[in-house]
C-alpha positions as CSV (number, residue, x, y, z in Angstrom):
1,M,-20.2,-70.3,31.0
2,A,-18.5,-73.4,32.8
3,R,-17.9,-74.5,29.7
4,N,-15.7,-71.8,28.3
5,R,-14.1,-71.8,31.5
6,G,-13.7,-75.6,30.7
7,I,-12.2,-75.5,27.4
8,L,-9.7,-72.6,28.4
9,L,-8.4,-74.0,31.4
10,V,-7.9,-77.9,29.7
11,V,-6.5,-76.1,26.8
12,M,-3.6,-75.1,29.1
13,L,-3.6,-78.4,30.7
14,L,-3.0,-80.5,27.1
15,G,-1.3,-77.1,25.8
16,M,1.1,-75.5,27.6
17,A,2.5,-79.0,27.8
18,I,3.4,-78.8,24.0
19,F,3.6,-75.3,23.7
20,L,6.2,-74.8,26.3
21,Q,7.4,-78.4,25.9
22,A,9.3,-77.6,22.3
23,G,9.7,-73.7,23.7
24,C,10.9,-73.9,27.5
25,G,12.5,-77.5,28.2
26,K,15.4,-78.3,30.5
27,S,18.2,-76.5,28.5
28,G,16.7,-73.4,28.1
29,C,12.4,-71.3,28.0
30,I,11.9,-69.6,24.7
31,P,14.5,-67.1,24.6
32,K,13.6,-63.9,25.8
33,S,13.3,-61.5,22.8
34,V,10.9,-63.1,21.5
35,Y,8.5,-62.0,24.6
36,G,10.0,-58.6,24.5
37,H,7.8,-56.5,26.4
38,T,4.6,-58.3,25.3
39,F,3.3,-61.1,27.9
40,N,2.6,-64.4,26.4
41,T,-1.1,-64.8,26.5
42,H,-1.8,-67.8,24.8
43,Q,-0.9,-71.5,24.4
44,V,-1.9,-73.7,21.9
45,N,-4.2,-76.4,21.9
46,P,-2.0,-79.6,20.8
47,S,-5.5,-81.5,19.3
48,T,-6.6,-78.4,17.5
49,G,-3.4,-76.0,17.0
50,S,-5.4,-73.6,17.3
51,K,-4.5,-70.7,20.0
52,V,-7.1,-69.6,23.2
53,S,-6.3,-67.2,26.0
54,I,-4.8,-68.3,29.1
55,P,-5.9,-67.5,32.7
56,R,-4.5,-63.9,33.6
57,P,-3.7,-62.8,37.7
58,A,-6.9,-60.9,38.8
59,S,-6.8,-57.4,38.9
60,I,-10.1,-56.6,41.3
61,S,-10.9,-58.8,44.2
62,L,-13.4,-61.4,43.9
63,P,-16.2,-62.6,46.0
64,S,-14.5,-65.5,47.9
65,A,-16.3,-68.1,50.6
66,E,-14.4,-69.8,53.5
67,S,-14.1,-73.8,53.4
68,D,-12.5,-76.5,55.7
69,P,-9.3,-78.4,54.1
70,I,-9.6,-80.2,50.9
71,I,-8.4,-83.4,51.1
72,I,-9.0,-86.0,48.1
73,D,-7.4,-89.5,47.1
74,G,-8.4,-91.0,44.0
75,D,-10.7,-89.9,40.7
76,P,-14.1,-91.6,42.6
77,Q,-13.3,-89.4,45.6
78,F,-12.9,-86.2,43.2
79,H,-16.3,-86.8,41.6
80,S,-18.5,-87.2,44.9
81,L,-16.5,-84.5,46.9
82,A,-17.1,-82.3,43.4
83,L,-21.2,-82.7,44.0
84,V,-21.4,-82.4,46.9
85,K,-19.1,-78.8,47.1
86,N,-21.4,-78.1,43.9
87,W,-18.4,-77.3,41.7
88,S,-18.1,-76.3,38.4
89,G,-17.1,-79.4,35.8
90,S,-17.2,-83.0,35.4
91,G,-13.4,-83.7,35.4
92,T,-13.5,-84.2,31.3
93,P,-10.3,-82.1,28.7
94,G,-13.1,-80.1,28.1
95,D,-14.8,-79.4,31.3
96,P,-12.5,-80.1,34.7
97,Y,-13.9,-79.1,37.7
98,I,-13.1,-75.8,39.3
99,I,-12.4,-75.5,42.9
100,E,-12.0,-71.5,43.2
101,N,-12.3,-68.2,45.3
102,L,-12.0,-69.7,48.7
103,I,-10.1,-69.0,51.6
104,I,-8.6,-71.9,53.3
105,D,-6.9,-71.8,57.0
106,A,-5.6,-75.4,57.9
107,E,-4.8,-73.9,61.3
108,G,-1.6,-76.0,62.1
109,T,-3.3,-79.0,60.4
110,G,-2.0,-81.1,57.4
111,S,-2.5,-79.0,54.7
112,C,-4.9,-76.8,52.4
113,I,-6.1,-78.6,49.7
114,S,-3.9,-82.1,49.2
115,I,-5.1,-84.2,46.2
116,W,-3.4,-87.3,45.7
117,N,-3.5,-90.2,43.0
118,T,-5.8,-88.6,40.2
119,Q,-6.0,-88.0,36.7
120,V,-9.6,-85.8,36.0
121,Y,-8.9,-82.3,35.4
122,F,-9.4,-79.8,37.2
123,I,-7.9,-76.1,38.4
124,I,-7.1,-74.9,41.5
125,N,-8.0,-70.8,41.0
126,R,-7.6,-67.7,42.9
127,C,-7.6,-69.7,46.4
128,D,-5.8,-67.6,49.6
129,L,-4.3,-70.6,51.7
130,T,-2.8,-70.5,55.1
131,G,-2.0,-71.6,58.1
132,A,-0.8,-75.8,57.1
133,T,1.8,-76.6,59.8
134,L,2.2,-80.1,60.4
135,P,5.2,-81.4,59.3
136,G,5.0,-84.7,57.4
137,F,5.3,-86.6,54.3
138,M,2.9,-84.2,51.5
139,S,2.2,-81.9,54.4
140,G,1.7,-78.8,55.9
141,A,1.3,-76.8,52.2
142,G,-0.8,-74.4,51.1
143,I,-1.8,-77.5,48.1
144,V,0.1,-80.6,47.8
145,L,-0.5,-82.4,44.4
146,Y,1.1,-86.1,44.7
147,L,0.8,-89.0,41.6
148,V,-1.5,-86.1,40.0
149,K,-2.3,-86.2,36.1
150,N,-3.7,-82.7,34.8
151,G,-3.5,-80.1,37.0
152,V,-3.5,-76.6,37.0
153,L,-2.8,-74.1,39.3
154,A,-3.6,-70.5,38.9
155,N,-3.6,-67.2,40.9
156,N,-3.5,-68.7,43.8
157,T,-1.9,-67.3,47.1
158,C,0.2,-69.6,50.1
159,S,0.7,-67.5,52.6
160,G,1.9,-69.0,56.4
161,N,2.9,-72.4,55.8
162,L,5.3,-74.7,56.2
163,Y,5.8,-75.0,52.1
164,G,3.8,-73.4,49.8
165,I,2.9,-75.8,47.1
166,Q,4.3,-79.3,47.0
167,L,4.0,-81.3,44.0
168,G,5.6,-84.7,43.0
169,G,5.2,-87.7,40.8
170,V,2.5,-84.8,38.8
171,D,2.4,-85.4,34.6
172,N,0.6,-82.4,32.9
173,V,0.4,-80.2,35.9
174,N,1.0,-76.6,35.1
175,A,1.5,-73.4,37.4
176,T,1.0,-69.7,37.1
177,F,0.6,-66.6,38.3
178,N,0.8,-67.9,42.3
179,T,2.1,-66.5,44.9
180,C,4.1,-68.4,47.3
181,V,5.5,-65.9,50.5
182,D,6.1,-65.9,53.7
183,N,5.9,-69.6,54.9
184,A,9.0,-71.2,56.8
185,D,10.3,-73.8,54.4
186,T,10.1,-73.7,51.1
187,G,7.8,-71.4,48.7
188,L,7.7,-74.0,45.8
189,Y,9.0,-78.2,46.3
190,L,9.1,-80.3,43.9
191,S,10.3,-83.7,43.7
192,S,9.3,-86.7,42.1
193,P,9.3,-89.9,43.8
194,T,8.5,-92.3,40.8
195,G,9.4,-91.5,37.2
196,S,6.3,-92.4,34.2
197,G,4.1,-90.0,32.0
198,M,4.4,-87.5,29.6
199,N,6.6,-85.0,33.0
200,A,5.3,-81.8,31.2
201,N,5.3,-79.9,33.3
202,H,5.3,-75.8,34.1
203,I,6.1,-73.3,36.3
204,Q,5.7,-69.6,35.1
205,W,5.0,-66.5,36.0
206,N,4.9,-67.0,39.9
207,T,6.4,-65.4,42.8
208,F,8.2,-66.9,45.6
209,A,9.6,-64.2,48.4
210,D,10.1,-64.5,51.7
211,N,10.5,-68.2,52.3
212,Q,13.6,-69.9,53.8
213,Y,13.5,-71.3,50.3
214,N,11.9,-69.7,48.0
215,I,12.4,-72.7,46.0
216,I,13.7,-76.5,45.6
217,D,13.8,-79.1,43.1
218,M,14.4,-83.0,44.2
219,S,13.3,-84.8,41.1
220,L,15.2,-87.1,39.3
221,G,12.7,-88.9,36.8
222,F,10.3,-86.1,36.3
223,H,10.8,-82.8,34.3
224,Y,9.7,-79.3,35.7
225,D,10.4,-76.4,33.1
226,C,10.9,-73.2,35.4
227,C,10.6,-69.6,33.5
228,F,9.5,-66.4,34.1
229,N,9.4,-66.7,38.3
230,Y,10.4,-63.5,40.5
231,Y,12.4,-64.8,43.4
232,S,13.0,-62.2,46.4
233,D,16.3,-63.8,46.5
234,Y,17.9,-63.6,42.9
235,E,21.1,-61.7,42.6
236,G,21.4,-60.9,39.1
237,I,20.9,-57.8,36.7
238,D,19.1,-56.1,34.2
239,A,21.2,-54.1,32.2
240,N,19.1,-53.7,29.6
241,F,15.5,-52.9,31.2
242,D,13.6,-55.1,30.1
243,G,12.3,-56.6,33.4
244,I,14.2,-60.1,32.8
245,G,17.1,-60.9,34.5
246,D,20.1,-61.1,32.7
247,T,21.6,-64.9,34.1
248,P,19.4,-67.2,34.9
249,H,18.4,-68.4,38.8
250,P,19.6,-71.4,40.3
251,I,17.4,-73.9,42.3
252,V,18.4,-75.6,44.7
253,G,18.0,-79.1,44.8
254,S,19.2,-82.9,42.9
255,G,17.2,-81.5,40.2
256,Q,20.1,-79.5,38.6
257,N,17.7,-77.4,37.5
258,E,17.3,-73.5,36.8
259,D,15.0,-70.8,35.8
260,P,17.2,-69.2,32.2
261,Y,14.5,-65.9,32.9
262,P,13.9,-64.7,36.0
263,A,11.5,-62.1,35.9
264,M,12.9,-58.6,37.6
265,F,9.7,-57.8,39.6
266,A,6.8,-60.3,40.9
267,P,4.7,-60.2,38.1
268,A,1.4,-59.0,39.0
269,P,-1.4,-56.9,37.1
270,P,-1.5,-53.0,37.6
271,M,-3.7,-52.1,40.2
272,W,-6.2,-48.9,39.9
273,I,-5.2,-46.7,43.3
274,T,-8.7,-45.6,43.4
275,P,-12.1,-47.1,42.1
276,L,-13.0,-45.5,38.5
277,P,-15.8,-43.6,39.4
278,D,-18.7,-42.2,37.0
279,W,-18.9,-38.8,35.8
280,V,-21.8,-36.6,35.3
281,L,-20.0,-33.3,33.1
282,E,-22.6,-30.6,31.7
283,F,-22.9,-30.2,27.9
284,G,-20.3,-28.1,26.8
285,D,-17.8,-28.4,29.5
286,S,-14.5,-30.2,28.9
287,F,-13.7,-33.6,30.5
288,T,-9.8,-34.4,32.2
289,Y,-9.8,-37.5,34.4
290,D,-6.0,-38.5,34.8
291,L,-6.4,-42.5,35.9
292,D,-4.2,-43.7,38.8
293,T,-2.6,-46.7,38.6
294,S,-0.1,-48.4,41.1
295,S,2.6,-51.4,39.2
296,R,5.1,-53.7,39.9
297,P,6.7,-53.8,37.4
298,P,6.7,-50.9,36.0
299,L,3.8,-49.8,33.5
300,D,4.7,-49.9,29.5
301,T,3.2,-46.2,29.4
302,S,2.5,-47.3,25.1
303,T,0.4,-49.4,25.8
304,W,-2.6,-46.5,27.5
305,T,-5.8,-47.3,25.7
306,V,-9.9,-45.9,26.0
307,N,-12.4,-48.0,23.6
308,D,-14.3,-45.1,22.4
309,T,-11.7,-43.2,20.5
310,A,-14.4,-41.0,18.4
311,H,-14.8,-38.5,21.6
312,F,-11.9,-39.3,23.5
313,A,-7.7,-39.5,24.1
314,I,-5.4,-41.0,26.5
315,D,-2.1,-40.0,26.6
316,E,0.9,-41.9,28.3
317,N,0.6,-40.6,31.7
318,G,-3.1,-42.0,31.4
319,V,-5.5,-38.9,31.0
320,I,-8.7,-39.0,29.5
321,V,-9.5,-35.3,28.2
322,N,-12.5,-35.2,25.4
323,A,-11.3,-35.3,21.8
324,T,-14.4,-32.9,20.9
325,T,-17.5,-31.5,22.6
326,L,-19.4,-34.2,23.7
327,P,-23.4,-34.3,22.8
328,V,-25.9,-35.2,25.5
329,G,-25.6,-38.6,26.7
330,R,-24.3,-41.5,28.3
331,Y,-21.0,-42.5,27.3
332,G,-18.9,-46.2,28.2
333,I,-15.6,-45.3,28.8
334,R,-12.7,-48.8,29.3
335,A,-9.6,-47.6,29.6
336,R,-6.5,-50.7,29.7
337,V,-2.8,-50.2,30.2
338,A,-0.4,-53.4,30.7
339,N,3.2,-53.6,32.4
340,L,5.8,-54.0,31.4
341,Y,5.2,-57.9,31.3
342,G,2.1,-57.7,29.0
343,I,0.0,-57.9,31.8
344,P,-2.9,-55.7,31.8
345,V,-5.4,-53.8,34.0
346,S,-8.8,-52.5,32.7
347,G,-11.4,-51.3,34.2
348,C,-14.6,-49.7,33.0
349,F,-17.0,-46.1,33.7
350,T,-19.6,-43.6,32.7
351,V,-19.7,-40.4,31.5
352,Q,-23.3,-38.7,31.3
353,V,-23.2,-35.0,29.3
354,Q,-26.0,-33.3,30.8
355,D,-27.6,-29.8,30.1
356,T,-28.9,-28.4,32.4
357,T,-28.4,-24.6,32.1
358,P,-31.1,-22.5,31.1
359,P,-30.8,-20.3,27.9
360,T,-30.2,-16.4,28.4
361,W,-32.4,-13.8,26.7
362,N,-30.6,-11.8,24.1
363,C,-33.0,-9.3,22.9
364,P,-35.1,-6.3,24.2
365,D,-37.6,-6.2,26.4
366,R,-39.8,-3.1,25.3
367,Y,-40.9,-2.5,21.9
368,S,-42.7,0.4,20.0
369,V,-45.1,0.2,17.0
370,H,-47.5,2.8,15.3
371,F,-50.9,2.0,15.7
372,G,-52.6,0.4,12.6
373,M,-48.6,-1.2,11.3
374,P,-47.7,-5.1,11.6
375,I,-46.5,-6.2,14.5
376,A,-43.5,-8.5,13.6
377,L,-40.8,-8.9,16.7
378,Q,-38.0,-11.3,16.2
379,L,-36.9,-12.6,19.6
380,Q,-33.9,-14.1,20.5
381,A,-32.9,-16.2,23.4
382,L,-29.4,-17.9,23.5
383,D,-28.6,-22.1,24.4
384,L,-26.1,-24.5,23.0
385,S,-28.6,-26.6,22.6
386,G,-30.1,-24.5,20.9
387,I,-33.9,-23.0,21.7
388,N,-36.5,-25.6,21.1
389,Y,-39.7,-23.5,20.5
390,W,-41.4,-20.5,22.6
391,G,-44.5,-19.9,24.6
392,L,-46.4,-17.1,25.5
393,D,-48.7,-16.3,28.6
394,D,-51.6,-14.4,25.9
395,Y,-52.4,-16.5,23.1
396,T,-55.9,-14.0,22.7
397,L,-54.0,-11.5,21.1
398,F,-50.6,-12.0,19.7
399,S,-48.5,-15.8,18.4
400,I,-45.6,-16.9,18.5
401,T,-43.5,-18.9,16.2
402,D,-41.0,-22.0,17.1
403,T,-38.4,-19.7,16.1
404,G,-39.5,-17.1,18.4
405,L,-41.4,-14.4,15.7
406,L,-44.0,-12.6,17.5
407,T,-47.1,-11.3,15.8
408,S,-50.4,-9.7,17.0
409,N,-53.7,-11.8,16.3
410,Q,-55.3,-8.8,14.9
411,L,-55.4,-4.3,14.7
412,L,-54.0,-3.6,18.5
413,S,-55.8,-0.8,20.1
414,I,-53.3,2.2,21.9
415,G,-51.9,1.0,24.8
416,H,-49.7,-1.1,26.5
417,Y,-49.4,-5.0,26.3
418,E,-47.6,-6.6,28.7
419,L,-46.4,-10.3,27.9
420,L,-44.6,-13.3,29.3
421,V,-42.2,-15.3,27.0
422,T,-40.5,-18.7,27.3
423,A,-37.7,-20.0,25.7
424,F,-37.2,-23.7,25.8
425,D,-34.4,-26.0,24.8
426,P,-34.2,-29.2,23.4
427,Y,-33.9,-30.6,27.0
428,E,-37.1,-28.4,28.7
429,N,-34.9,-25.7,30.4
430,T,-36.1,-22.3,30.0
431,V,-35.5,-18.8,30.3
432,T,-38.8,-16.2,30.3
433,Q,-38.3,-12.6,30.2
434,S,-41.6,-9.9,30.4
435,I,-41.7,-7.8,27.3
436,V,-43.9,-4.7,27.1
437,V,-45.3,-3.6,23.3
438,N,-46.1,0.0,23.2
439,I,-48.6,0.4,20.6
440,S,-49.4,4.5,20.1
441,Y,-50.4,7.5,17.1
442,M,-47.7,8.6,14.8
443,D,-46.6,12.1,16.5
444,L,-48.9,14.6,14.9
445,T,-46.6,17.9,15.7
446,R,-43.1,16.7,14.5
447,L,-45.5,15.5,11.2
448,F,-46.4,19.5,11.0
449,L,-43.4,20.9,11.2
450,L,-41.9,18.3,8.6
451,S,-45.2,19.2,6.1
452,A,-44.2,23.1,6.8
453,D,-40.9,22.4,6.5
454,I,-41.5,21.0,3.0
455,I,-43.6,24.0,2.0
456,V,-40.8,26.6,3.0
457,C,-38.1,25.0,1.1
458,L,-41.1,24.1,-1.7
459,I,-41.6,28.1,-2.2
460,G,-38.1,29.6,-1.9
461,I,-37.5,26.6,-4.9
462,L,-40.4,28.5,-7.0
463,F,-39.5,32.3,-5.8
464,V,-35.9,31.4,-6.9
465,R,-37.3,30.3,-10.4
466,V,-39.2,33.2,-10.9
467,L,-36.6,35.6,-10.5
468,I,-34.5,33.7,-12.6
469,L,-36.9,34.0,-15.9
470,K,-37.7,37.5,-15.4
471,L,-34.0,38.3,-15.6
472,R,-33.9,36.6,-18.6
473,S,-36.8,38.2,-20.2
474,T,-35.8,41.6,-19.6
475,P,-34.0,43.4,-22.6
476,Q,-30.8,44.2,-22.3
477,G,-30.0,48.2,-21.8
478,S,-33.7,49.1,-20.8
479,E,-32.7,50.0,-17.5
């Protein structure tokens, strides 16, 4: 896990330099038409040419630990402190040191994290840094990097300091998705006391808001590429509503720098308004869930997706419904949507479909059978999951099949037989019904009356027949 993260971050350290130097130089960053509404999610490893994902801003809160300020001067001290602090990594290109998820309050002292004179590979990620207000050379900042090579600053929040971040004389340093707000002097201060190295420093997709100066570039021999950052004091417009300002944002200072494509919104991920709950659904019921999100920049509603498209569908409003009748079972759902910059948020929840509804009785509860006649009564019950089998309270005189056919085991005497019959669905939900089977003689009176009627009819037919024959045999005129 640590090694995978190290590979990812090293590619950032090395890859961003080549990728952005080719397309995001001092004369201008990659044209926003290349990005459109899709966030640039890859950098190129200069040694292999392969693409790997770059870190995304966090859309959920992660566990953090309080820490004292971190002060490092030189690679040996970095190695020693990494062992003491149990930081992952070894400082190599394939396994950088990772300093992450820290809360540091400098309480009016120098800086929260101050790193000088290093060349080891490292990343500072998802740290909350405040209270660094002591003025001085490269002091009073949430993060200070001075004469440093090979660093990544990602997803950090620097507020309530004199400076948010200070970079001086750095090479191959990349800052992305950091938030520098409400600092007394400057959100990001760039300088270059000396000039050497490859100067591949990239400042992208950061937020600088409500500082006295959001960004100052005093660099001379060093180069800082600034693109797609949000500035609360940007005065340009976005006529085509693509989320990128139509005019560059000038950067104060002797570096004569600018951000050619300033973001109109802080490049933060969408957020779920409420945590995504797990659901329990009765078999046969419909499922509907409206996913509530909050996002600045606005959502790109065409990017709503759900992983299980065989059973669920999601519309452009983020409403998930079942696409078919959901069989009993557990469904793991992952929903995803991105904002205008292509920065996504995804969330997971489960839908547990269960069948707790008992069957319903669907046939008479009284039956009459003539003595001596075979008994074969087809019983019926209804259930969405079907009837799995049937049961009786008396198997001495009667039997019942799994399909509900009730039969007698022997010739039954005249009388009334009361049974408790139970139907079971596949999930052992049941319905029990009392039925009565009445065994009786055939009604002989009705049989006698019926026989008398038949005899009368036969006599009548015979009389008419004799009369006809007699008439035919009498000669004409004999009367």
